[in-house]
Each structure stands twice: as structure tokens, then as C-alpha cells.
N, C-alpha and C positions, 0 to 999 in steps of 0.2 A: 408845636405845628398843630395846624386844624385836621387835614385830613390823616385818614388812619391808612398807612404806609400798607400799600398791596404785598401779599405775600407771595417772596418770588419762589417759583421752584426751581429744584435741582435741576440741571441740565446733563444728561447722560449721553455720551458720546457713544453710538453704533455702529457697526460695520455688516457686511454680509458674513453669510457663514460664521456667524460668531458661538463660541463656545460657551457653557454653563458658567465654566470658573473664570471666561473674559468679562461676560457680562456682571456678575457679581462683583469682580473689581471694578468694573466702569461705574457701579450705581455706589462704590464704597459700602458692599453688603456683604455678608457671608453667603455660601453657595445655600444652605438653609432658607435661607431667605427666597431665593429663585424659586426652589421648589415648593414652598409655601405658597407662592403667588401662582404655581401653574396647578397647583390642587383646582379640581372641579372645573378642570377643563378638558380638551381632547387628547392631552398629552399625558401619556403612562407615566407618573413620577417615577414609578418604582425603577424604569428600566434607563433612567437619567442617570449620568454619570459626569464628573466634572468635566472631563473632554469631550461631552456628546455635542455637537452641533446641532442649533435650534434655529429653526425656520424664521423667516423674516415676521411673519405675523406674532409669533410668541413672544420674540424678543419687545416688540412693541407693546405686548400687552402686559410683559411684565413690568416694563418702566411705566405704562398709563396705571397700572394696579398697586403700585408702589409712591404716586402722587408726585411721580417725576414726569419731567418731559424730555424728548429726544432730540437728536439732529446729528446727521450723518457725518461720519468722519471724514474728512477732504483724504483722499486718496491718492498719494503720488502716483507718478508716472513711471511705473514698472518697466524695464525693459526687459521685451522677451528673453528668456534664457539661451545664448547661443548653444546651440547644436554642437555638441564637444567629440561626437562619437566619430569613430574612425571606419571608413571607406574602403570597398574594395578598388582596386586599379581600374582603369580601362582597359576592354581586352587589347592584348600585345598586337603588336604588328608582325604580322606571318613570317615575316623576313627572319625574326631574330628565334624563330621556336625551333627546338631542336626535338630531335625523338627519345622519348621515355620510357622506363620500365612499363607495361601495363600491371593495375593493381588488381588481381584476380582473388575472389572470396571463395572461399571452399564452403558450401551449404549442404546441408541433407538432416535427414532423420539421426535421431541418436542411436548408435550402435549400428550404422552403415558404413563406417569406415573413412569418415572424414580427415579423423587423426590419425589412422594408419596412412591413408594417403599422403599427407603432409612429410609423415615421418619418412617416407620412403622417396620423396622428393627432396628434402634436404638433410637425409641420412643422419638424421638425430634421435637420441630414444625421449620423445616427449611423453610415449604413452605410457612407459613405466612410472612417469613422477605424476601421473593424472590421478586423482582420488576416483574410483569408482569407473574408469574409461571414460569420465565426461570432462571436454576443455572447460575450465571453469571459467575463464575470460579469455578475450580478443587477444592474441598474439599477431603480431606482424612481421612477415620475415621476409628478407630478399633472396631469391636463389640462384644460383648463375647456371646456366646449362651449359653440356660440353660444348654446343655452337658459341659460348659467350653470349648467348641472350641473357638479360637480366630480367626476374619475374617477381613482382612482389607478392607475395600470396599472404591474405586476409584470414586467420583462422576463426570462423565464429561458433560458439557452442552449439550443440543439436538439439539439448531438451527446450522441453515448451518453456520454463523459467526466464528462459533467456531469447523468447522473441522479439524484445526491443532490443536487445545488443545485435540480431541478427540484422533488423531494419537498419540499426547506424552500419552498419560494415555493407550495406546494399546500398549507401547513400556515398560511400566515397568510395566504389568499384567500378572498376572497367568492364570487367566480365563476371559472370558468376558460375563456377562449375559445381552442379548440382551433381550430389553422389545419391545415387540409390541403389539400394542391394537389390541382387536379381532374384534372391531366394525371398525377399520379404515385400518388396515391390512399393508403392508411393501409399504414405502414410500422411499424419496431420503435419509432421514440421515439414516435410516435404510440399505440401502444398503450398505452408505458409512461406516458405522459401521463394516459391516460385510466385506469389502474389507480391513478394516485396520486389522481386526481381521485374516483374511488370511496372509495377507501381515505379518506381524510379527507370524504368526503359532501361533497362541493362542486359545485354544478351547474353542469352546462357548456351555452355556448354554441356551436356549430361554425360556423367561418368558413372556407366552401368557396371556396380562394382562387386565383389565376388562370383564372379563368373564361372571359377573353378568348382564349386561346390555342384553336388548331384543334383540338388533340386533346382539350380539356379533356371531362370527362365527370361532372360532378358529382353524377347521380343512382347510378351506379355508387360513388363514396364514401359516399354515404348507405346504399346496401345494402349496404358492406363492412364498414359500423361496425354493422351487426347484430347481427355475431359478438362483438360486445365489449359489448352490451347498451348501446349508444346508439342510441335508436330515435327519428329527427325525427318533428318533426311531420306532415309529408307521410306518413308512415309509420305514423301512428294513435299517433306516442309523444306526449312533452311535452320534446324538444329542439327549441329553435331552430335553423333550419339558415339563412345566409344566404350567398349568392352574391354574391363579391366580386372585385374585382380590387388589390390594395394597389398594385401600382404606378401604375394609371391614376387610382386613386380611387374606383372604380365602387362605388357600395353602401354604401358607406362610414359616412353618414348611419343608414342601414338598421340596421347592425351598432350603430351607437352608440345608437338608439333601442330595440333588444332587449337591450342593455345597461341601458340606464335603468328601462325597465318591467320586469326580471327583480328588478333592485336594489330597486325600488318595492314588488314583491310580496314580497320576503325581509324587508323592512321592517327596515332597517337602520340601527341606532340605537349611541349611543355616549354615555358618561358623561365630559363635561368637565370634572367637580368632582372632588377626591379626588386619593390618590397617581399618580402615572403609571405605566401598565403598556404596556409595547409589546414587539416583537421585533427584534431584530437580522439584518437582510437581508444587510447585508455588512460588511465590516470591512476596514481597510488601515491602512498607515502614510503619513503624507504627510509631505514635508520638512519644511513650515511649520508646519503643522498638529501633528503628533506623530499618536497613533493614533487613529483615525475610523472613526464606525462609520455607516452608512446603516439609518434603521430605519422602522420602519411603527408610531406609537402606536396603541394598543389602546382605551386608558381617561386619563382625565385631559388636562391642558395643560401640556405639555413648554415650560418656560421659563428662561431663562439663569439660573444659579445653583442649578438643581434637583440632588441630589444621587442617583445611580443605581446598582443594582449590576446586572451582568449575569454569571452565573457564576461565575468568581474574579477579577473584574474590578470597578474602581468609579470613578466620575467624577463631576465638579463640575461643570456643564455650562460653558463659559465662552463659546462659540459655537453658533449653530444656522443652518445655510445650507438653503437648497432644491437642487431638482434643477439649477439653472442657477447653483448656487453664489452667489446672492443672499443677504444676511444676513437672518434674518429674527428675530419676536421671541419666535415662539410656534409650536407646532405642537399640534392637536387631535385625536380619536379621526379615525382613516382616513388620516392625512396623512402622506406619507413625509419623512423629515428627515435631514440629515448632520448629527451630535452630533461636537462636539471638546471636550476634557478629559478624556478618559480616560485613568487612571493606567496601566494595561496593557491589550492588544488585547484583546476577549473576541471567541468565536468566533462565526462566524454562524451563526442559529439559536437564540443563547441568548435567554432569556427575560430583557426589562428590568423591573424594579422599584423604585420610588424609594423610597429612603431618607429618615427625617427630618432625619438632621442626618451629618457627614462620621464620627463617632465609630461611629454605628451602621452605617456602610457598611463598616467597617474590621472591624467584629465580623463582620459576615456574611462577607467575605471570609476572615477567619481563621477563621470556624467551618466553611466549606466547604472549605477548604484542608487542616484535618486533618481534616477525614471522610473525605477524599478520599485521605491517607496511611492513614490508619486502616484503609479495605476494601484500600488495596495491603497494607498487613501480615497484614491475616486472609487476603488471598488467597496471599500467600509462606508463612505460617504452614501452612495449608492444604494447599500443594504439599510442605513440608517432611515433616509428619506420613505424607502419603500413602507419600513413601519410604520414611519409619522403618519402618511397618507393611509395606513390601513386604520391605526386609531383615530384621524380626522375621519374618515367615511362612517366608521363605528359611531363616532359622537354625533355624527351630522344624522345619523339614521335614527339615533334616539331622539334628538332635539324636533326632528320631524314629526316623529310619533306622538312627541309632546304640544305640538303647535296650538292645539285646539285650546291648551290650559292659560292662564292668567300666567303673568311674570314672575309674581309670587310664588306660584303654584308649580311651574317649571324649574325654578332654582331648588326647590324643595325635593322634586322630583328626579331631577340630576343628581343633586348629593345622594338621593336614597340609592338611585341607579351605580355610582361609582364606589359607594360603601359594599353594596353587595359585591361586585366584581373584585372588589379588595379580599371578601370576606373568602371569596373561594381561589383565591392565591394559595398557594402552600408559603409559608412563613421560614422564614431564614434558615431558622434550627430544624424544622422537618424535611430532611431530605428522603426521596423515597429509597429502599436498598436496594443497590444496585450491586451485580458482581462486575468486577473490572480487573483488567490484565495490564500494567504498563511494562513496555518492553523497551530495551535501548539495542539499536541495532548495528554492529560492525564488522565491515567486511575489507580484504585484503585491496581491493582496489575497488575504483567507483563505479565500474561497470556490475559487479557482484554487487553493491550495494543497490545500486538501481534496480537489478531484475530483482531482489530481495523484496523492496521496496514494489516494486510491481505485482509481486503476488500478493504482498499484505494488502494492496489497492482492492483486490478481489474480496477480502473479507466481509461479510454477509451476514454476521450470526450476533449483532451486537442485541437483538431481544434475548438471547441467551446469557451471553457476556461481552462487556465491551472492550475491546484492545484498542490501547492507545499508544503510540510510537513518542515518548519523550522526548529521543534524540536517534540520529542515525550519524554514521562518519565512517571514515578511512582510516585505517591503521591498528594496532594492538590495544589491548585493552588498557586505557589509563585511570590515573587515579580520580581525575575528572569524572569519569564514567562510574566510578563505583559511589562515591557521592552523591551524583545524580542519582542512581538506583536508590539508594538510601533514602534520599529525599522522597521520592516517589514510592518506594517498597517496590522498587520495580526489579525484574530480572534482564539479564544481560545475555544477548547471542551472540557469538562471534563465529565468523564461516572464513575460515581459510584463514585465522588470525592468531596472535600468542597471547599469553599473560605470564608476565614473570612473575618467581615467588613471591618477591613482597606485595606485588597484586594480589596474588591469589590469596596469603594470608591475609591482608586489607578485606577480602571479600568476606574470607569465613569469619573475621572478627566482626563484619558488620552484617552478618547475616543474609548475604548477596547470593542469589544463584547465578553462577556464571555457567552457560549451554556454548559448550564449543565444538564445531561440526566443523567437517572437511567435506561433508557432501550435502547439497539442498535439500533432496527427498529428507535427509535423517532429522535437519534442523527442522523442516515444517512438521514432520511428524511429531518431533518434541515438543513442537510450540502448540500443536493440536492438542498434545495428552495436556499439557500446563493449562490450557482454555479448559480443558474438559474437567481437569481437578479443580476448577475454581468454582462451578458448577454446583448445584446442592443437590444431595443425592434424593433419588425417587423411591417412593416405598410400591413394592410390586409384590401380589400376594399369589402364595402357591397353595392349591387346593390339594391338602392331603388324606383327605379322607371326605367320603357322602353316607348318610345313612338315612332312612326313611322311618316315620313314626307308624308304628301299627296298632298301639293301641296306649290310652291314658288312663291314670287312675292317681289316687290322693293317699299320702302318706302321713304319719303323723310325727312330727319332729318336736319331742317337747308339748307344748300346747297349739303349735303351731301346725295347720295341715299344710303340704308341699303338692304341687302339681307336678306329677314327674310322668316322661315319656319313655314307653317300651319300644326300644329302636333295633332294628337291624340293622349291621353296618353291607352297603353296599359295594362301596370301593373304598380301596385304602384301607386307611385305619384312623381311631379316633384318638386322639391325644391330649388329656387332661392339661396338658401345660400350653397347649396352641388356642388360641381364638377361636369361637362357634359363631355361625351365623343361623339363624331361623326363618327358613322362607316358605309361605303358604301363597301360592300358584305364582304371582309374580312381585308380590310386595317382600318385602323385607322388613320382619317384624321385631325382630332383635338382634345385637350382635353383644359379645362379651366372653367372659369366662365360665365355665361350669360350677354349679355349686358343689354337685356329686356325679361321680361316675360309677356305675356298680355293671358287675356281672354275677349273678345269682344274688348273694347278698353281699357279696366283697366286693370292697372300693380297690377300684382297679385304677393303672393310670393310661395304659393303652387297651383297646377293643381293635382286635383286627377284623378283616374281610370277613363277611357269612356269619359272624358272632353276634348273640343278640346281648342287649345292656339297657341298663337304666339309667334316666338322664333328666337333672333336673337344674332348673337355671334361676339366676337370680334376676326373676323377670314378674308382670304382674299377668301378662296375658297367657291364657290358658292353651295347651297343646290341643292339636286335633289329629286324629288318624290322617293321612295322607301329607302332612307337613314332612318339609326336605330339609335336613342337616347339615349344615358344610363345616368341616372343619381345616382350617388352614393356617398358613405362617407368613409374616409380612417380611419380605427380605428390602433392607438397603439394598439399591444397587445406584453406583457412578453414571453419570450421564456422559453424553458424548456431544462434543460438539458439534452444530450442524454443518461447519463450513468446511466445503470442497473445493482447495484451490485449482483442482484440473489434473491432479497425477498422483 
């Protein structure tokens, strides 16, 4: 053949949003080849990972540098994924609606008597069971009054840590009873409860509690509420206010009548037919029952065998229980019920919708899980693109500053610039020393864990010590928790949960700290102490004596002349075993230990205030009359974490 065959370039099939690993595979090269091709470009090679998505311009650049040519992959028409999510039913026909129990939420500040009020209403001893007088998680109770009227009560916790749970209670309720102590007035949690009610447009009844106390001032409470747009009927508004004593049971009937009256005005009705709709009030893991939720039914009638979906969890109802753990056959609108049969534990606050079949429920959960993953990918991609744009802008800026140079000079200058940037990056092995605490959080119910996480979100002392939540969940401490804590050298914090003896032995054997608490304040205090223990100690100086130099003279020690200060101790005492500091005016001339400390001609260890002494130091600078000598000790003190969770 006379003609020399022209060399055929290898053709690479490329596509949009191509990853580093995919490009290397398409080129039949290893990943390092892609990295090398992107050296001396605006791409930060050190930030690249095999699954990093490359911009189109850099995919083409790598192919070109590698002496190849590209062609776009033929994209098959992909069908838009059908929305498999489940939707609420259309509004019901008014003709099928029936009266339902009102859902009433008790809200207010801690220690204002919410739990005592509920206890009086439902005639059960919940107060005695609670840790520190604080309701630790939401409970839902159906109470039948002597008149036969049914009322569903939601009990929400009263201290600041459970603000999110109170908000969730307000979103599923019809009426809020705001408990305010007549002897304490409007407090922070009272205001938060009012804001939740106003935001969700739920009517309020004010229960002025503890009116039996001598220092009670119910009228002041009503006046204070005016500042928060809660105007009681006595002051010309439309909010009912009832003076009660939850402890003695005074005026509770009037409070119930006020609630029933308001419920009649609101004309609360529900649709008992059709597919079930509801709200998860609380979720927990029970040893015998598995994942369990407390729910309020909003529509339909829940029965055994119903298939439900809540968030990314689904259930085929195996058992239904009332608030007293008695099995029930069904639950209609406005009724609280405990549901057993969940495959996974749904989060508190999730909407419950009934699916026609188990297959349909699985489709919904799969769809929702997939959509969540897609949204996460989009979020990560936007972060990557923003970082790539930042590098591109920086690269363009450098190139613009070198535009007056020749091509060769520009290449050399760019290479030097990239080399300089790399030199300033910390190497993989050289990590800055950081103080950190890895924790695992376990709680008895979903709401407790959620409230704890909300508190931990307020952590703002990362510059002192980094706090990393490596895992959180509902239920007792498990072997998996211990293994995870061992992997991360972490600490396990349990709230209202237990650890079996075998788990405790395992924790001791592996050196894992189990911190078990029943009151949230104690858990947070314990966590703050643990964070503080991670901090390095600080050295504090304690001045124990001060002396002034009256005169100076030289003495012979062997063949050497030593400058000696004649001093008088003005404050405290001088201790030869401590540290000394010589100050002249505002300058520190010397710090260290004295070579000699004498009173008259005797070596001494301590010279007290008012006494004179001779002092020599291991220094070159000579003393002058008027110099001041301080004697001090250095004390190591533990630092305290600056984080303030707000209580």
C-alpha cells in the first residue's frame, strides 16, 4: 500500500452528568489517568472522588488531552416515572358527616398544673409516675364525661425542650386549654403555646389554675394575656377564662362545660366512612409489640387488617388498643388509638393514609424513599456545581491577570500558581488537633428523641469541642449501639430507656460509657460535663506574695559576684518553691525560680509580709531600687463548655 494509513483516534462515548469513574471506564483507562489529565486546569483534583460528577467542558477536555475524540451517547427515551404517592381523598359529602369528639390539647408552662388537671379529669395517677413532675412525651386520652360527652385530650410536655412536640400537638387539635398558674403568671412556655395556637388558628380556653393559693391573682393573669392578643370575655374579648384548682378539683365541671360549649359552636364533625386518615401523635418500640404508634383518627374508621402508610413506613394493623391498653375493634374520627403492626417506626407528626392493598402501600413507601434519595442527590449535585464554579472563577481570574504574557510564559505561570496552592494545603497525614465527642442518643419514644435532637441542634461551641451525633434511635440500648460506640470511641446517652445486664457487661468490657437518665435536664447537664472534660486545662496564676526592692548589693559566691536584692514583703508571702516575676515599671524583666532566698544570713523557704529578705535570681539583669517582685503559683483549671441550651 502506497499511502500511509491515517491513525484512527479512539472514540469515547460521553453523556451528561458523567462521573470520574464512568469517564475512565469509557476511555478504557484508570481513574488516575483522568486526574492527571485535569492537572493544571481549574478543576481542584484533590477534591475529586470516583463518583464526582464532571462538567461537560472537563469531560471533553480529558478526552481531547488523551488524544481521543468523543461522541454523545444515544439517549433512549426514558419515561417519566409515574407518581406512585398516595393522596388524601376529596372532601366528604356533608350528608355522611357525624358528630365526633373534640380533640383538646392541654398546654402551658412547666409546673403550672397541666398534668394535675388531666389527672383530675381522667381519674388516674399519672403524676406519680412522671420523672421530676415533667410529662416526658405526648399522651392521648379519651375521657367520657358524666353527660356522656366524649373528649379526646392531648397532653403535651410543658418545658422548653419539647417546644416542637407542643407545636405538633397544636396542629392536630381542635381546642387548646391554656393552663396559667394564678400565682406565677405568663411565662416563656405560656407565650410559645399561645403562638402555636395562633399560628394554627386554634381557639383557646384559659384555665387559670392554683386559684386556691393565697398569693393567687387571676385578674393579673388575664391582663398579662392582653399583651399576647388573648382577650378574655371579662375584658371584652371572646376567650373563655375559668378559675380552677386542679389539685382540689374546684370548677373543673365549669371548664368541661366551657370546652363542650366551644366544641358545639365549632360543629366538629367527621366522616366515618371511606379510607382512613389520621396523624401520628407518638411512636415507640415495644418489646412485645414491636413498632407502636399513638394516633388520632381524622377520617374513616380504623379496623384490624387495615393497611396504612405514614411517611416512609407502612403497616397492616394487627392490634388496636385504647389509652388503658385494652384491645378495641375499631376507632372512628376524633378517637385516639394505639396501632400495632408497623413494619418500620414512622416519625411522630406524620400523616396516616390508608392504602387499598399491601402492594399499594409498598409502592408508596418505595416512591417516597426514591424521591427522598433523588432530592438528596440534587442537593449534593448543587453543592458540587457551586464548588466547581468557585474553582472556575478563580482559574479565570488568574488567567486574566496573566493575559499580557505569551502562551509559554502563561503555562509556566499557571503551573507555578497551582503548585503554590497545593503547597498551602494541609497534607492528608497532618490533621489539626481537634477535641471532639461522639455520641449515640436513644430515647423511649420518637418524640423524646426528636426533642433531644432539637436541643442538640442548638450546640454552638464547635470551636471548643466538636460534638458529633453518630446515631440516634428509639428503644433500649442494643448490641449494635455498643459496637457503634466502640467504632467511634463514643458515649451512649439513654433517655427513659434500659440496658440489659448482658449489654451493661459488654459496655464495661469494651470501655463504653452508658449515661442513662430519666430527666432531660440531668442528661443535658451530664453531656455538658462530658464536653467540658474533653477540653484542655487552662493555667491560671494565683499571686501569693508581692515584695519591693529597697536596695541592691553584690555578694561573692566563690569567685563569682552575685547581684542580690534587699526586699521587703508588702503583701502575702514569698515561697521559694513557687515561681517569681521581676517587674520594672510596666515591663516584665524576668520569670523563673530564685537561686537564693535569705532572711538575715539564714536560708529560708518562706518570708511573710512585713519581713525583709535577700533575694538572688538566675539572671543577667541587675536589680534596681523600686523594682517589684511577685511570687505566684500556677493552677491547672478545667474549662467549661460555653454552650447554653437555654435551661
